[in-house]
C-alpha positions as CSV (number, residue, x, y, z in Angstrom):
1,X,0.0,0.0,0.0
2,X,1.1,3.4,-0.7
3,X,1.7,5.4,2.4
4,X,-0.5,8.3,2.4
5,X,1.2,11.4,3.6
6,X,-1.0,13.5,5.8
7,X,-1.2,17.0,4.3
8,X,-1.4,19.6,7.0
9,X,-4.3,21.9,6.9
10,X,-3.8,25.0,5.0
11,X,-4.1,28.3,6.7
12,X,-6.4,31.0,5.6
13,X,-4.8,32.7,2.6
14,X,-2.5,29.7,1.8
15,X,-3.2,27.5,-1.0
16,X,-2.3,23.9,-1.1
17,X,1.2,24.7,-2.4
18,X,1.8,26.7,0.7
19,X,1.6,30.0,-1.1
20,X,0.0,32.9,0.7
21,X,-2.9,34.1,-1.3
22,X,-4.3,36.5,1.4
23,X,-4.9,39.8,-0.3
24,X,-6.1,41.6,2.9
25,X,-3.7,44.4,3.7
26,X,-3.9,47.0,6.5
27,X,-5.0,50.4,5.0
28,X,-2.6,53.2,5.3
29,X,-4.0,56.1,7.4
30,X,-4.2,59.4,5.4
31,X,-5.6,62.9,6.4
32,X,-8.7,63.7,4.5
33,X,-8.7,67.1,2.8
34,X,-11.5,69.4,4.1
35,X,-14.5,69.7,1.9
36,X,-14.6,72.8,-0.4
37,X,-17.8,73.9,1.3
38,X,-16.0,74.5,4.6
39,X,-13.7,77.1,3.2
40,X,-16.5,78.8,1.4
41,X,-18.6,78.9,4.6
42,X,-15.6,80.5,6.5
43,X,-15.3,83.3,3.9
44,X,-19.1,83.8,4.0
45,X,-19.1,84.1,7.8
46,X,-16.3,86.7,7.7
47,X,-18.2,88.8,5.2
48,X,-21.4,88.6,7.2
49,X,-19.5,89.7,10.4
50,X,-18.1,92.7,8.6
51,X,-21.5,93.6,7.2
52,X,-23.1,93.3,10.6
53,X,-20.3,95.4,12.2
54,X,-20.8,98.1,9.5
55,X,-24.5,98.1,10.1
56,X,-24.0,98.4,13.8
57,X,-21.7,101.4,13.4
58,X,-24.2,103.0,11.1
59,X,-27.0,102.4,13.6
60,X,-24.9,103.9,16.4
61,X,-24.3,107.0,14.3
62,X,-28.0,107.4,13.6
63,X,-28.8,106.9,17.3
64,X,-26.3,109.6,18.3
65,X,-27.7,111.9,15.7
66,X,-31.3,111.3,16.8
67,X,-30.2,111.8,20.4
68,X,-28.7,115.1,19.6
69,X,-31.8,116.2,17.7
70,X,-34.1,115.2,20.6
71,X,-31.9,117.0,23.1
72,X,-31.9,120.2,21.0
73,X,-35.7,119.9,20.5
74,X,-36.1,119.5,24.3
75,X,-33.9,122.6,25.0
76,X,-35.9,124.6,22.4
77,X,-39.2,123.6,24.1
78,X,-37.9,124.6,27.5
79,X,-36.7,127.9,26.2
80,X,-40.1,128.5,24.5
81,X,-42.0,127.7,27.7
82,X,-39.7,130.0,29.6
83,X,-40.0,132.8,27.1
84,X,-43.8,132.4,26.9
85,X,-44.0,132.5,30.7
86,X,-41.9,135.7,30.8
87,X,-44.0,137.3,28.1
88,X,-47.2,136.4,30.1
89,X,-45.8,138.0,33.2
90,X,-44.8,141.1,31.3
91,X,-48.3,141.3,29.7
92,X,-50.0,141.0,33.1
93,X,-47.6,143.6,34.6
94,X,-48.3,145.9,31.7
95,X,-52.0,145.6,32.1
96,X,-51.6,146.2,35.8
97,X,-49.4,149.2,35.2
98,X,-52.0,150.9,33.0
99,X,-54.7,150.5,35.7
100,X,-52.4,151.5,38.5
101,X,-51.2,154.6,36.6
102,X,-54.8,155.8,36.5
103,X,-55.0,155.4,40.3
104,X,-51.9,157.4,41.1
105,X,-53.7,160.8,41.1
106,X,-56.2,159.4,43.5
107,X,-53.4,158.2,45.7
108,X,-51.9,161.7,45.6
109,X,-55.2,163.3,46.6
110,X,-55.7,161.0,49.5
111,X,-52.1,161.5,50.6
112,X,-52.6,165.3,50.6
113,X,-55.9,165.0,52.4
114,X,-54.4,162.9,55.2
115,X,-51.4,165.2,55.6
116,X,-53.8,168.1,56.3
117,X,-56.0,166.3,58.8
118,X,-57.1,168.5,61.8
119,X,-55.1,168.0,64.9
120,X,-58.3,168.2,67.1
121,X,-59.5,164.6,67.5
122,X,-63.1,165.9,67.9
123,X,-65.0,165.3,64.7
124,X,-62.2,163.3,63.0
125,X,-64.2,160.2,62.4
126,X,-64.6,161.0,58.7
127,X,-60.9,161.8,58.5
128,X,-60.0,158.4,60.1
129,X,-62.2,156.8,57.6
130,X,-60.3,158.4,54.8
131,X,-57.0,157.2,56.3
132,X,-58.3,153.7,56.5
133,X,-59.4,153.7,52.9
134,X,-56.0,155.1,51.9
135,X,-54.2,152.4,53.8
136,X,-56.3,149.6,52.2
137,X,-55.6,151.0,48.8
138,X,-51.9,151.2,49.5
139,X,-51.9,147.5,50.7
140,X,-53.7,146.4,47.6
141,X,-51.3,148.2,45.2
142,X,-48.3,147.0,47.2
143,X,-49.5,143.5,46.9
144,X,-49.5,144.0,43.1
145,X,-45.8,145.1,43.2
146,X,-46.2,148.9,43.5
147,X,-43.2,150.6,45.2
148,X,-42.5,154.2,46.0
149,X,-39.2,155.6,44.6
150,X,-36.7,156.6,47.3
151,X,-36.0,160.3,47.3
152,X,-34.7,162.4,50.2
153,X,-31.0,161.6,51.1
154,X,-30.4,159.6,47.9
155,X,-28.3,160.5,44.9
156,X,-30.2,162.3,42.2
157,X,-31.0,159.8,39.4
158,X,-32.7,161.3,36.3
159,X,-34.3,157.9,35.5
160,X,-36.1,158.0,38.9
161,X,-36.3,161.7,39.8
162,X,-37.5,164.8,38.1
163,X,-35.6,167.9,39.4
164,X,-38.1,170.8,40.0
165,X,-35.8,173.1,42.1
166,X,-32.3,173.4,43.4
167,X,-31.4,174.4,47.0
168,X,-28.2,174.6,49.0
169,X,-27.3,171.2,50.2
170,X,-25.2,168.2,49.3
171,X,-24.4,168.4,45.6
172,X,-26.3,166.1,43.3
173,X,-28.4,164.7,46.1
174,X,-32.1,164.9,46.7
175,X,-32.8,167.2,49.6
176,X,-36.6,167.3,49.5
177,X,-39.5,165.5,47.9
178,X,-42.4,167.4,46.3
179,X,-44.4,164.5,44.8
180,X,-44.0,160.8,45.2
181,X,-42.7,158.6,42.4
182,X,-43.8,155.0,41.8
183,X,-42.5,152.0,40.0
184,X,-44.0,148.6,39.3
185,X,-41.8,145.5,38.8
186,X,-38.8,147.6,38.1
187,X,-40.8,149.7,35.6
188,X,-41.0,153.4,36.5
189,X,-44.6,154.5,36.3
190,X,-43.9,158.1,37.4
191,X,-40.7,159.8,38.4
192,X,-40.6,161.5,41.8
193,X,-40.6,165.3,41.7
194,X,-37.7,166.5,43.9
195,X,-35.5,169.3,45.0
196,X,-31.8,168.8,44.3
197,X,-29.0,170.2,46.4
198,X,-26.0,172.2,45.1
199,X,-22.9,173.7,46.7
200,X,-23.4,177.2,48.3
201,X,-22.2,180.2,46.3
202,X,-19.0,181.7,47.7
203,X,-19.7,184.7,50.0
204,X,-18.6,188.2,49.0
205,X,-16.0,188.3,51.9
206,X,-14.5,185.1,50.7
207,X,-14.3,186.5,47.2
208,X,-12.6,189.6,48.4
209,X,-10.1,187.6,50.5
210,X,-9.3,185.5,47.5
211,X,-8.8,188.6,45.2
212,X,-6.5,190.2,47.8
213,X,-4.4,187.0,48.1
214,X,-4.1,186.9,44.3
215,X,-3.0,190.5,44.2
216,X,-0.4,190.0,46.9
217,X,1.1,187.0,45.1
218,X,1.3,188.9,41.9
219,X,3.2,191.7,43.6
220,X,5.7,189.3,44.9
């Protein structure tokens, strides 16, 4: 009998002749190139960011401009309200001034009447009534802002005083009041009639002494 040789089992990938027929090989690791869409997306995002930044700066500029316009409008409105209020006050004062100016002669007459009241208290009830009426009228007009213009002892001011006479006294100073003057809210309704002082004229003896002194100095 022919001796049969036992053929060892073949391994995977080996043929019967012992040749390795396994074609399985380990793949080589390689870095995959990024898709083209990724680079395009990065460029697009960069462009969008710049656009948004430009729009933001533009919006900030418009906001600053609108803020300035609103502040200017608010300032103009406040100035308008202030000017309107001042004009209203002046209008009311002017209307009051016209009425009070008509009452000044009545004030003068009452003032003169009170200054000539009889000293005898008997029968002075009517005079006391006039004084009370005059005081009430004064209080009402004072509450409206009427003031008397200071005169005696004050420097002469042509804007406030009307010089009627001149007497010896302090130069350019009011020495006596003839008629009262009034003003309303710094507006002069009527100047006060006053007497203004002036320096006394040199006496004849003083003039002669001065002439003699001048003659003596000329002789020397």
